[in-house]
N, C-alpha and C positions, 0 to 999 in steps of 0.2 A: 839594536837591542840584543843584549847578550844575557840570557837567563842563567840561573844557577845550575841547570842541567849540563851546561857546557863544561863546567869544571870549577875549581876553587877560584878564589879572588885573583890570584896571579894569572891564571889561565884566562879568565874572563877579561881581565884588563888587557892582556896581550892581544886577544882576538878583537876586542873593541878598538884598540889602537891601529891594528892592521886594517880593519874595515874602514875606519875613518880615513886613513891614508889612501886606501884604494878608491874610496868615493871622491876624495878631493881631486884626483886626477880625472875622474869621469863626469863630474857634475856639470862641466862646461858643455858636454855633448847632449845633455838632456833638454827636452823641450821646455820652453819657458812656462812657469807656473806649475810645473809637475812636482809633486811631493813624493818622496821615496822613503820608505822605512825598511831598513835592512835588519832582518832578524837572523841571528846565528843559530844553527842547530848543533847537536852534540858532536857531529863529525868535524866542525870547525876547529875544535880544540887540537886535533891531530893534523890538520891541514897546514901545509907550508904557505908562505906568502903568495907564491905563483899560482898554486891551486885555488886559493881564495879568490885571486884576481880572475882566473878563468871562470870559476863558478859565478862570480858577481857579473861578469860580462854576459854569461849565458842567461842569467836571470833578467838583466836589464834588456837584453835583446828580445826575450820572450814578452816582457811587459810592453816594449815598443811595438812588437808585432800585434799583440792583442789590442793595442790602442788604435790601430789603423782600421 
């Protein structure tokens, strides 16, 4: 989910596409039946692709840790 606070339509769509691509690579490693909602905050608009990936990995690891 990418809200208006992230930026204008072009910026929001760029962040949305990047998150979708990053999740595509990671969804296979998630436990079966798990639902994930990724919500971008305002700093996502200035983050490059690699930083978004690192942040997403950190968040997914935290969720996995809490799940245990």
